[in-house]
C-alpha positions in Angstrom: 35.5 206.6 94.1 35.8 209.6 96.4 37.5 210.1 99.7 34.0 210.6 101.2 32.9 207.1 99.9 36.0 205.6 101.6 35.1 207.4 104.9 31.6 206.0 104.7 32.9 202.5 104.4 35.3 202.9 107.3 32.5 204.4 109.4 30.2 201.5 108.5 32.9 199.0 109.4 33.1 200.5 112.8 29.4 200.9 113.6 28.2 197.6 111.9 31.2 195.5 113.1 32.1 194.3 109.6 35.4 193.9 107.8 35.9 194.8 104.1 38.6 192.9 102.2 39.5 194.4 98.8 41.4 192.2 96.4 43.0 193.6 93.2 43.8 191.9 89.9 47.5 191.2 89.6 48.4 192.6 93.0 49.6 190.4 95.8 48.6 192.7 98.7 45.1 193.5 99.8 43.3 196.3 101.6 41.4 195.5 104.8 39.0 198.0 106.3 37.9 197.1 109.9 37.5 200.4 111.6 40.7 201.6 110.0 42.2 201.0 106.6 45.3 198.9 106.3 47.4 196.9 103.9 47.7 193.1 104.4 49.6 190.5 102.6 48.4 187.2 101.1 48.9 185.5 104.6 46.5 188.1 106.1 49.3 189.9 108.1 49.3 193.7 108.4 52.2 195.3 106.5 53.4 198.9 106.1 51.2 200.8 103.7 54.3 202.2 101.9 55.6 198.7 101.2 52.3 197.5 99.9 51.2 200.5 97.8 52.9 203.7 96.6 49.7 205.7 96.6 47.1 206.8 99.2 44.2 204.5 99.9 41.5 206.4 98.0 43.8 206.6 94.9 44.6 202.9 95.1 40.9 202.1 95.3 40.2 204.4 92.4 43.0 203.3 90.0 43.8 199.7 90.7 41.5 197.1 89.1 39.3 195.5 91.8 39.0 191.8 91.5 36.6 191.3 94.4 35.4 193.0 97.6 34.3 190.7 100.4 32.3 191.8 103.4 33.1 189.7 106.4 31.2 189.2 109.6 33.2 187.1 112.1 34.7 184.3 109.9 31.9 184.4 107.3 31.8 186.3 104.0 28.3 187.8 104.0 28.5 189.7 100.7 30.8 190.1 97.7 31.0 192.9 95.2 32.9 193.6 92.0 33.2 197.4 92.5 33.7 199.8 95.4 30.7 201.8 94.1 28.4 198.7 94.5 29.7 198.3 98.1 29.0 202.0 98.9 25.4 201.7 97.5 24.6 198.7 99.7 26.2 200.0 103.0 22.7 200.6 104.6 21.8 196.9 104.1 25.0 195.4 105.7 24.9 194.1 109.2 26.9 191.7 111.2 
């Protein structure tokens, strides 16, 4: 996972009006990408990045074990992936 891949996902979330929720195995906090990247807790509330993760976003996505990545349009999950690379490969097909 590269920084460029992360930038592509952030850009797609802005232009296609989608949200990307990244859940990790054994980690109680998530990453939400919805035009920007942010850390959220299990209740879905935004929390300071430094409290949720000790590494920058692209390093977290590259080193933590991803459990599931959900693509959300409105309130509905429209796609799920098991890896960030699979998400990046399908960005052209995602629409809200």
